[in-house]
C-alpha positions in Angstrom: -20.5 42.3 -23.9 -20.7 42.9 -27.6 -23.3 42.4 -30.0 -21.9 39.0 -31.1 -22.4 37.2 -27.6 -20.2 34.3 -26.6 -22.1 31.3 -27.8 -21.2 31.4 -31.5 -17.8 32.2 -31.9 -15.8 31.6 -28.5 -15.7 28.0 -28.4 -13.7 25.8 -25.9 -10.7 25.7 -28.3 -10.5 29.4 -28.6 -10.7 29.7 -24.9 -8.1 27.1 -24.3 -5.7 29.3 -26.7 -6.3 32.4 -24.8 -5.6 30.6 -21.6 -2.5 29.4 -23.0 -1.4 32.8 -24.2 -2.4 35.0 -21.5 -2.1 32.8 -18.2 1.8 33.1 -18.2 1.4 36.7 -18.6 -0.8 37.0 -15.6 1.1 34.4 -13.8 -2.2 32.8 -12.6 -5.2 30.8 -13.7 -7.8 32.8 -15.5 -11.6 32.4 -14.8 -14.1 31.8 -17.6 -15.3 35.2 -17.4 -12.0 36.8 -17.6 -11.2 34.7 -20.8 -14.4 36.0 -22.2 -13.5 39.6 -21.5 -10.0 39.1 -22.9 -11.6 37.5 -26.1 -14.2 40.2 -26.4 -11.5 43.1 -26.1 -9.4 41.7 -28.9 -12.2 41.1 -31.0 -13.2 44.9 -30.5 -9.5 46.0 -30.9 -9.3 44.1 -34.4 -12.4 45.2 -35.5 -11.4 48.9 -34.8 -7.8 48.3 -36.4 -9.2 46.7 -39.6 -11.8 49.5 -40.0 -8.9 51.9 -39.8 -6.9 50.1 -42.4 -9.9 49.9 -44.7 -10.5 53.7 -44.6 -6.8 54.3 -45.2 -6.9 52.2 -48.2 -10.5 52.9 -49.6 -11.6 56.2 -48.0 -14.7 56.8 -46.2 -17.8 54.7 -47.1 
């Protein structure tokens, strides 16, 4: 689990949205734990992508 945890940002609405998007792709119901892992992985990928774009535009800090 990342340093954000899941209590603050991963609310029930986001969990429902993740299930709506990913359950058809997995062709089964996802557990709460799987939804949490998917959400955390998406967050980490987006963080890395945005950092890369920032560095491309503004250079190293």
